[in-house]
C-alpha positions in Angstrom: 0.1 0.0 -0.2 1.4 3.8 -0.7 1.6 5.2 2.2 -0.7 7.9 1.8 -3.1 5.0 2.7 -4.5 5.1 -1.0 -3.2 1.8 -2.8 -3.8 2.1 -6.5 -5.5 -0.6 -8.0 -6.8 -1.5 -11.1 -9.7 -3.4 -10.1 -11.1 -4.5 -14.2 -7.5 -5.9 -14.1 -7.7 -8.8 -11.1 -9.0 -12.3 -12.3 -7.6 -14.6 -9.6 -9.9 -14.6 -6.3 -5.9 -14.8 -4.7 -5.2 -11.2 -6.4 -8.1 -10.2 -5.2 -7.8 -11.1 -1.7 -4.4 -8.9 -1.3 -6.1 -6.1 -2.8 -9.5 -6.3 0.1 -7.2 -6.4 2.5 -5.6 -3.4 0.9 -8.2 -1.4 0.6 -9.7 -2.5 4.0 -7.3 -1.4 6.1 -7.1 2.0 4.1 -10.8 2.7 4.4 -10.7 1.6 8.5 -7.5 3.7 8.5 -9.6 7.6 6.5 -12.8 6.7 9.0 -10.9 6.7 12.0 -9.1 10.2 10.9 -12.4 11.4 9.8 -14.9 9.9 12.3 -12.5 10.0 15.5 -10.0 12.2 14.8 -11.9 15.1 12.2 -9.3 15.3 10.5 -9.5 13.7 7.0 -6.0 13.3 4.3 -8.0 12.9 1.1 -10.9 14.4 0.2 -14.6 12.5 -0.4 -14.3 12.1 -3.4 -11.2 9.8 -3.3 -13.5 7.7 0.1 -15.7 7.1 -1.9 -13.8 5.8 -4.0 -11.5 3.5 -2.8 -15.4 2.0 -0.8 -16.6 1.5 -5.0 -13.6 -0.2 -5.7 -13.9 -2.5 -2.5 -18.0 -3.2 -2.7 -16.9 -4.4 -6.9 -14.7 -6.6 -5.5 -16.5 -7.9 -3.1 -20.0 -8.3 -5.4 -17.6 -10.3 -6.9 -16.1 -12.6 -5.0 -18.8 -12.6 -1.8 -16.6 -15.0 0.1 -13.5 -12.6 0.4 -16.3 -10.1 2.4 -15.9 -10.1 6.4 -18.7 -8.8 8.9 -15.2 -6.3 10.0 -15.5 -5.4 5.5 -16.3 -1.4 5.6 -19.3 -2.6 3.6 -20.8 -3.6 5.9 -20.6 -0.8 8.5 -22.0 3.3 7.9 -18.6 4.9 9.5 -16.7 5.7 12.3 -16.2 3.7 15.8 -17.9 6.0 18.5 -16.3 7.6 21.2 -16.5 5.4 24.5 -15.8 8.9 27.1 -18.8 10.1 25.6 -21.0 7.4 26.9 -23.1 4.7 24.1 -26.8 4.5 23.0 -28.0 1.9 21.0 -30.1 3.1 18.3 -33.7 1.8 17.8 -33.3 1.4 14.3 -30.1 1.7 12.2 -29.3 5.2 11.5 -27.6 4.4 8.3 -26.0 6.6 5.6 -26.7 7.5 1.7 -24.4 5.7 -1.3 -23.0 8.4 -2.2 -23.1 8.6 -6.7 -20.7 12.1 -8.6 -22.7 11.4 -11.7 -25.5 12.2 -13.5 -25.5 8.5 -15.5 -25.5 6.8 -11.7 -28.7 9.4 -11.1 -30.0 7.6 -13.9 -29.0 3.8 -13.2 -30.6 4.8 -9.5 -34.3 6.4 -10.4 -34.3 3.1 -13.1 -34.0 1.2 -10.8 -36.0 2.9 -8.8 -38.6 2.3 -11.7 -37.8 -1.5 -12.5 -38.6 -2.3 -9.1 -42.0 -0.4 -8.6 -43.8 -1.2 -12.1 -43.8 2.6 -12.9 -43.6 4.8 -15.6 -42.0 7.7 -13.1 -41.5 8.6 -9.6 -41.5 11.7 -7.2 -38.8 12.8 -5.2 -38.5 14.9 -2.8 -35.0 16.9 -3.5 -33.2 18.5 -0.9 -29.8 20.3 0.4 -27.7 17.6 2.1 -25.6 19.3 5.3 -22.2 19.3 5.8 -22.6 19.0 9.0 -22.3 15.8 11.5 -25.7 13.6 11.7 -27.2 13.3 15.1 -30.7 11.5 16.9 -32.8 12.4 19.5 -35.2 10.2 21.7 -38.8 12.0 22.6 -40.7 10.5 25.7 -44.5 12.2 26.1 -42.5 15.0 24.6 -39.9 15.6 26.0 -36.1 15.1 24.7 -34.5 12.0 26.7 -31.4 11.6 24.6 -29.4 12.7 21.1 -26.7 10.9 19.7 -24.4 10.7 16.8 -24.5 8.2 13.8 -21.5 6.5 15.5 -20.8 2.9 13.7 -25.3 2.8 12.7 -26.1 0.7 15.5 -24.1 2.5 18.4 -23.0 6.1 19.3 -22.1 8.5 20.9 -23.9 10.2 23.9 -24.2 14.2 23.0 -27.3 14.6 25.3 -26.4 17.6 26.9 -24.3 19.2 24.7 -27.3 19.4 21.9 -29.3 20.9 24.6 -26.9 24.0 24.1 -28.8 24.6 20.3 -31.1 26.4 20.8 -33.2 26.3 18.0 -33.8 22.4 18.7 -36.8 22.5 21.2 -36.5 20.2 24.5 -40.2 20.0 24.4 -42.1 19.6 21.8 -44.2 22.3 20.6 -48.8 21.4 20.0 -49.7 23.4 16.9 -52.0 22.2 14.4 -54.3 20.1 15.9 -51.0 17.9 15.8 -50.3 16.2 18.6 -47.1 15.3 19.7 -46.5 11.2 19.6 -45.5 9.3 23.3 -42.2 8.4 21.7 -40.7 10.2 18.3 -37.3 9.1 17.3 -35.8 12.1 14.5 -32.7 12.6 12.7 -30.9 15.2 11.5 -28.0 17.4 10.7 -25.4 19.4 13.1 -23.7 22.5 11.0 -22.6 25.7 11.6 -23.1 28.8 9.7 -19.9 29.9 7.8 -20.5 33.8 10.1 -20.1 31.9 12.6 -17.2 29.7 11.9 -15.3 32.6 10.3 -16.3 34.4 14.3 -14.7 31.1 15.6 -11.3 30.4 14.2 -10.9 34.3 14.9 -11.9 34.3 18.1 -9.4 30.5 18.6 -6.3 32.4 17.0 -7.1 35.3 18.6 -6.6 33.2 22.3 -3.5 31.1 20.5 -5.8 27.7 19.6 -5.2 25.7 16.4 -8.0 26.9 13.8 -10.7 24.8 12.6 -10.2 23.5 9.4 -13.4 23.8 7.9 -17.7 24.2 9.0 -18.4 20.5 9.1 -14.7 19.5 11.4 -15.5 22.8 13.3 -20.0 21.1 14.0 -18.4 17.6 14.3 -15.5 18.8 17.1 -18.6 21.2 19.0 -21.1 18.9 19.5 -19.0 15.9 20.3 -17.3 18.3 23.2 -17.0 16.2 26.8 -17.5 19.5 28.3 -20.9 21.0 26.9 -20.5 24.8 28.4 -17.4 24.9 25.8 -20.2 23.7 23.2 -22.9 27.1 24.0 -20.2 29.0 23.3 -20.3 27.5 19.5 -23.1 28.7 18.4 -24.1 25.4 16.9 -27.8 25.0 14.7 -29.6 22.1 13.6 -32.0 20.8 10.5 -34.1 17.8 11.4 -35.6 16.0 8.2 -36.2 12.6 9.3 -38.3 10.7 11.6 -37.3 6.8 12.1 -40.5 6.1 14.8 -43.5 8.2 16.0 -46.3 6.7 17.6 -49.8 6.7 16.4 -48.4 8.1 13.5 -48.1 7.4 10.2 -47.0 9.2 6.9 -47.9 9.0 4.0 -45.1 10.9 2.5 -41.5 12.3 2.8 -43.1 16.3 2.2 -45.2 15.2 4.2 -43.0 14.7 6.9 -40.9 17.7 6.2 -44.4 19.7 7.2 -45.2 17.5 10.0 -42.2 18.2 11.7 -41.7 22.1 12.7 -45.6 21.3 14.0 -43.7 20.2 16.6 -41.2 22.9 17.2 -38.3 21.3 14.4 -36.6 24.0 12.3 -36.5 22.0 8.6 -35.1 23.7 5.6 -39.0 23.3 3.9 -37.6 26.7 1.2 -35.0 24.6 -0.1 -36.7 21.3 -0.5 -38.8 20.7 -3.5 -41.1 18.0 -4.6 -39.7 16.8 -8.4 -42.1 15.0 -10.9 -39.4 12.0 -12.6 -36.0 12.6 -11.9 -35.2 14.5 -14.7 -36.3 17.6 -12.5 -34.2 15.8 -9.9 -31.4 17.2 -12.0 -32.5 20.4 -12.9 -32.9 20.7 -8.3 -29.3 19.7 -8.1 -28.1 22.3 -11.1 -30.3 25.2 -9.2 -28.6 24.4 -5.7 -25.6 24.1 -7.3 -25.2 27.3 -8.6 -27.0 29.2 -5.3 -25.2 27.7 -2.9 -22.0 29.6 -2.5 -25.2 32.3 -1.1 -26.8 29.4 1.1 -25.1 30.8 4.7 -24.1 27.5 5.4 -22.1 24.8 3.9 -24.3 22.0 2.2 -22.1 18.7 -0.5 -25.2 17.9 -3.3 -28.4 17.6 -2.7 -30.4 14.2 -1.8 -32.7 12.1 -3.6 -35.1 10.5 -2.0 -39.0 8.4 -3.2 -41.4 10.6 -1.6 -44.0 7.9 -1.5 -43.1 6.2 2.1 -45.1 3.0 1.1 -42.7 2.3 -2.2 -39.7 2.7 0.2 -40.8 -0.1 1.9 -40.9 -1.9 -0.9 -38.1 -1.3 -1.9 -36.3 -1.9 1.3 -32.7 -1.5 2.2 -28.4 -3.3 1.7 -27.0 -3.7 4.6 -25.0 0.2 4.5 -27.9 2.9 3.0 -31.3 2.6 1.7 -32.6 1.4 -2.3 -35.2 3.9 -2.3 -32.2 7.3 -1.8 -29.6 8.8 -3.3 -27.0 11.8 -2.1 -25.7 13.6 -5.6 -22.5 14.7 -4.4 -21.0 18.1 -5.7 -17.3 18.7 -7.3 -15.1 17.8 -3.9 -13.9 21.0 -2.8 -10.9 19.6 -1.0 -8.1 18.7 -3.1 -4.2 17.5 -2.4 -2.0 19.3 -4.4 2.0 20.5 -3.9 2.8 22.7 -1.8 5.6 25.2 -4.3 6.4 27.6 -1.6 5.9 30.6 0.1 6.2 34.4 -0.7 4.5 36.2 1.9 2.3 39.5 1.6 2.5 42.6 3.4 -0.7 44.4 4.1 -1.9 48.0 5.3 -1.1 47.5 8.8 2.9 46.5 7.5 0.9 42.6 9.0 3.4 40.1 6.4 0.8 37.5 5.9 2.2 33.9 4.1 1.0 32.9 1.0 1.0 29.1 -0.5 2.4 29.3 -4.3 0.4 25.9 -5.2 0.6 23.0 -8.2 -2.4 24.1 -9.8 -5.8 22.0 -8.3 -9.4 22.4 -9.8 -11.5 22.4 -6.0 -15.3 23.0 -7.3 -14.9 24.0 -10.4 -12.5 26.8 -9.6 -8.9 26.2 -9.9 -7.3 27.1 -7.1 -2.5 28.2 -7.0 -2.9 30.4 -4.0 -4.6 29.8 -0.6 -3.7 31.1 2.6 -1.7 30.2 5.3 -2.2 33.0 7.8 0.8 33.2 9.9 3.8 31.1 11.4 2.3 30.0 14.1 0.1 28.4 12.5 2.8 27.1 9.8 4.5 25.9 12.6 1.3 24.5 13.7 0.6 22.3 11.2 4.6 21.6 10.4 3.4 22.5 6.4 7.0 22.9 4.1 8.0 23.8 0.9 7.6 20.9 -0.8 4.6 19.3 1.4 1.6 17.2 -0.9 -1.0 19.1 1.1 -4.8 19.4 0.9 -6.3 22.5 -0.1 -10.2 23.8 0.7 -12.3 25.8 -0.4 -15.5 26.0 1.1 -18.2 29.3 0.2 -17.3 32.4 1.0 -13.9 31.2 2.7 -11.0 31.3 1.3 -8.9 28.3 0.0 -6.7 27.9 2.6 -4.2 25.7 3.3 -5.4 22.2 5.7 -2.7 20.1 7.2 0.1 18.5 4.9 0.2 14.4 3.6 2.9 13.1 6.4 2.7 9.7 4.2 3.6 11.7 1.1 7.0 13.2 1.9 10.3 12.6 1.0 12.6 14.5 2.6 13.7 17.4 0.4 11.0 19.4 2.0 11.0 22.4 3.3 10.7 24.5 6.9 9.3 28.2 6.1 11.3 31.2 7.8 9.5 34.3 7.9 12.5 36.9 6.8 13.5 39.3 8.8 13.8 42.2 6.2 10.7 43.3 4.2 10.5 41.9 0.4 8.5 45.0 -0.4 11.4 48.0 0.9 13.6 46.2 2.7 12.9 47.7 6.6 12.6 45.5 10.0 10.4 43.2 10.4 8.8 43.4 14.2 7.6 38.9 14.7 5.5 38.9 17.6 7.0 36.3 20.4 3.6 33.9 19.8 4.3 34.4 16.1 1.1 35.4 14.9 2.2 38.3 13.9 4.6 40.2 11.6 5.1 43.4 11.0 7.2 45.8 8.8 8.2 48.2 11.0 8.9 51.2 7.9 4.8 53.0 7.5 6.2 55.1 4.9 6.8 51.3 3.1 5.2 51.8 -0.2 3.0 47.9 0.0 0.9 50.1 2.9 0.9 53.6 1.6 -1.8 52.4 -1.0 -4.0 50.4 1.7 -2.7 52.5 4.4 -4.1 55.5 2.4 -7.5 53.9 2.3 -8.1 52.7 5.4 -7.3 56.3 7.2 -10.5 57.8 3.9 -12.6 54.7 5.0 -15.8 55.2 6.7 -15.0 53.9 9.1 -11.6 56.2 9.8 -12.1 59.4 8.5 -14.7 58.9 6.0 -13.7 61.4 3.8 -16.3 60.8 1.2 -15.5 60.0 -2.3 -12.0 58.9 -1.1 -12.3 55.0 -2.6 -9.4 52.5 -3.6 -9.8 53.5 -7.4 -9.0 57.2 -6.6 -6.0 56.5 -3.5 -5.0 55.1 -6.4 -5.2 57.1 -8.6 -3.8 59.6 -7.0 -0.4 57.9 -5.6 0.1 56.9 -9.0 0.8 60.2 -10.9 2.7 61.2 -7.3 0.6 63.4 -5.2 0.9 61.8 -2.3 3.3 60.0 0.0 1.5 59.6 3.2 -2.0 60.6 4.9 -0.6 63.3 6.2 -0.3 64.3 2.4 -3.7 64.3 1.3 -3.5 67.7 3.7 -1.5 69.2 1.0 -3.7 68.2 -2.2 -4.8 71.2 -4.0 -7.9 71.6 -5.9 -5.6 72.7 -9.6 -3.6 69.2 -8.8 -7.1 67.1 -9.0 -8.0 68.5 -11.9 -5.7 67.8 -13.6 -5.9 64.4 -13.3 -8.2 62.0 -15.5 -11.7 61.5 -14.8 -11.9 65.4 -12.7 -12.7 68.1 -12.8 -13.1 71.0 -11.3 -16.0 70.5 -9.5 -15.4 66.9 -8.3 -11.7 67.8 -7.3 -13.0 70.9 -5.2 -15.2 68.2 -3.6 -12.3 65.7 -2.5 -10.5 68.4 -1.0 -14.0 70.5 0.9 -13.9 66.5 2.0 -11.0 65.7 3.0 -10.6 69.5 5.0 -14.3 68.6 6.6 -12.3 65.4 8.5 -9.8 67.5 10.4 -12.9 67.7 13.4 -13.5 63.7 13.1 -13.1 63.1 17.1 -9.5 62.1 18.5 -10.2 58.3 18.8 -10.9 57.9 15.0 -7.4 59.9 13.9 -6.1 57.2 16.4 -8.0 54.1 14.6 -7.4 55.8 11.4 -3.6 55.1 11.8 -3.5 51.8 11.3 -1.8 50.8 14.5 -2.0 47.2 15.0 -4.8 46.0 16.7 -6.3 48.6 17.0 -10.0 49.3 16.5 -12.4 52.2 17.0 -13.3 50.4 20.6 -9.4 50.0 21.6 -8.8 53.3 19.8 -11.8 55.1 22.6 -10.4 53.4 25.3 -6.6 54.6 25.3 -8.3 57.9 23.4 -10.7 58.6 27.3 -7.2 57.1 29.0 -4.4 59.4 27.5 -6.7 62.2 26.6 -4.5 63.7 23.7 -2.7 62.0 21.2 0.7 64.4 22.5 0.5 61.9 26.1 -0.5 58.2 24.5 3.3 58.6 22.7 4.3 59.1 25.4 3.4 55.9 27.3 5.3 53.2 28.2 4.1 49.4 28.3 3.8 49.8 32.0 1.1 52.1 31.1 -0.4 50.9 29.0 -1.1 47.1 30.5 -2.5 49.0 33.0 -5.1 49.6 31.6 -7.5 46.2 31.8 -8.6 45.3 27.9 -4.7 46.3 27.8 -2.8 43.1 26.9 1.1 42.4 25.9 0.3 42.5 22.5 -1.1 44.8 22.0 1.2 47.3 24.0 3.4 46.6 22.5 2.1 47.6 19.0 1.7 51.2 19.5 4.7 51.4 21.9 6.7 49.8 18.6 4.9 51.9 16.5 5.2 54.9 17.8 9.1 55.0 18.2 9.5 54.5 14.6 10.7 58.2 13.9 8.4 57.4 10.2 5.3 57.4 12.4 6.1 60.8 14.4 7.0 62.1 11.6 3.6 61.4 9.9 1.9 62.8 13.0 3.7 66.0 12.9 2.1 66.2 9.6 -1.2 65.6 11.0 -0.8 67.8 14.3 0.5 71.4 11.3 -2.9 70.2 8.6 -4.9 70.6 11.9 -5.6 67.1 12.8 -7.5 67.3 16.3 -5.3 65.5 18.5 -7.0 65.8 21.6 -10.0 66.4 23.0 -13.8 65.4 25.4 -14.8 61.8 24.0 -18.6 61.7 22.9 -20.5 60.8 25.7 -23.2 58.3 23.8 -26.2 60.2 24.7 -24.4 62.4 22.1 -24.7 59.7 19.4 -27.4 59.2 16.9 -27.7 55.5 17.3 -27.6 55.3 21.4 -29.3 52.7 23.0 -30.3 51.5 18.9 -29.0 48.0 18.0 -28.6 46.6 14.2 -28.0 43.1 12.8 -26.4 42.6 9.6 -26.9 39.0 7.5 -26.4 38.3 4.0 -23.4 39.5 1.6 -23.0 43.0 2.3 -21.4 45.1 -1.4 -20.6 48.5 0.4 -19.2 47.4 3.5 -18.1 44.9 5.1 -19.3 42.9 8.0 -16.3 44.9 11.0 -16.7 48.0 8.4 -20.5 47.7 8.7 -20.1 47.2 12.8 -17.7 50.1 13.3 -20.3 52.7 11.4 -22.4 51.3 14.2 -20.6 51.5 17.1 -19.0 54.9 15.7 -22.4 56.6 16.5 -23.0 55.3 18.9 -25.2 51.4 18.4 -24.2 48.0 18.7 -24.0 45.5 16.4 -24.2 41.3 18.0 -24.8 38.7 15.7 -27.8 37.7 16.6 -31.4 38.5 16.5 -33.2 39.5 19.1 -36.8 41.2 20.6 -34.6 44.1 21.3 -33.3 44.3 18.1 -33.3 48.0 16.7 -33.2 46.9 12.6 -31.6 43.6 10.4 -30.0 44.7 7.3 -30.2 42.4 5.1 -28.6 40.9 2.0 -28.3 38.1 -0.5 -28.2 35.4 0.6 -29.4 36.1 3.9 -31.3 33.6 6.0 -32.2 32.6 9.4 -31.8 35.9 10.7 -34.0 37.6 8.7 -36.7 34.9 9.0 -36.5 35.4 12.7 -36.1 39.4 12.1 -40.1 39.2 10.9 -41.4 36.8 13.0 -39.7 39.2 15.7 -41.3 42.1 13.9 -38.1 43.9 14.2 -37.5 46.2 11.6 -35.9 45.0 8.1 -33.9 47.1 6.1 -32.0 47.2 2.3 -28.5 48.1 2.7 -29.1 51.2 0.4 -31.1 51.8 3.3 -29.0 51.5 6.2 -26.3 54.0 3.7 -29.7 56.9 3.9 -29.9 56.0 7.2 -26.6 56.9 8.4 -26.3 59.8 6.1 
């Protein structure tokens, strides 16, 4: 077997039972290994498609030589072994998985079998998204949740009852609506998942706390639900969709569609908005194409669609295989996680001078998109994952998550791989690079570094900064390219004549921009402070510093000891501040801004003086004018708050394209909903 546990076997050329026996053993060993990596460690080293291909090869050999099939064969089990430390729960009815396919021919073959065995010319299917999370089973008795478990090996799962109760949208006691009295005993099944927004927030928080990032939303959901401490799970903001009934005392359902529309009457969250009745397989395939096109706009990860025979009596006629039902199939999308070679690591310099390592990859197609570069985040992540130049690596692209290197495939190392070292001097300007003690941050200390200039000015003039209307990224690029500005301070020496000489500028537009720049001189001290682009200094920290020191002069002379005495300031932030003001170029810029007349002191605005005082804004869906952080900063700068969840106390929900559960909850609670354009008008 090859060292990556992915044996290369040409099943078609195996002619003897002896060769087949050897191949079955190799394939079984490989699949058991990958089951362990996927289900137990939550750390797969191959893509889902590669795993399914191994399983299909084994199934083909066992079909050809039935006596080679052992009771311990991977084809006879559903998932990985459960973790006994969580406690074990037997499933009342085996919790099987679905047969997985990747092309239309296999879907048509599935349909042919269904039509043939049922003796009908057209089958009605229910098409639903296939969520990429963790499958669970919930048992309710007399209307109350008594136990929750994972799939485990299909016969026995892990007890996650305490953790599942932390999911706020899951009913602990069943509801009674539309005369649909809950059954005395109800066993339902669904998928626990984490949204992209929560996933990104969780990873950002883990990075700030020095913990390893989760590779993808599926791993985050699985790892969170299987915590031994429920208080950890509670902080992860997990969600759940229910999609099936295994038992329901006193109830008999005629169709899967009826199941989907009954569950909400008992208080369950069901994704009925995305489910569809399909008359025949052609409509089902069209659904697959449609959902594949819109998947990036969904707030959660899906990796395919599920087709189920709608009529439950027909499901019973079609029956079960050992591993999966004959009446349902999972039609996966193209893989979003693949392996490729890490050719090299380059370093980018951002607006704050922060150096970010980027993986240069042998081009690989992931989910229909060619990926040749991916984020490596920081030196700490590279060392934690032990990623080396020359490695074969697992690369992932999921939804709106930037492609990233998940892990190296250590089994493929040859010994020629090289360890990456962060450069000691900036690759753009040659300035000194400062690396934090935890190796999570590396910064070019030259504030006049050309790589920083464009981004620094754009940040300085942004709505969350000095709010210079009309000075967006394209205008900044044009002015910098013309050599009219060399620092943020030189903005204030721009003349109408200089701007009017540029392409797409007239005298009126030049005058408007000069007026806007002049108006920004009156912004309060804390906004100037957050606009400078000092690493780790955002709006809230800038307000704390402005209130504590009262002036730029006092802050510039503050020692690390003084800064560390402030409750919300830690070693990394205090080091960043002192290093910034120790740089002669930075101090020169401050002097120039002072001479230009910007506010360097002043009393902070009190909350009651601000227009959004006491108001709460929640953002959902895709924003086009700002990113989430910028929008939240605008709200906070105007005295409001921007939490991540909707409640009765929410003043406004700003909903962009792809808005999901937050929008629905706002509608249910009667919270006022604004479009992004309406929000833009409001903040004017």
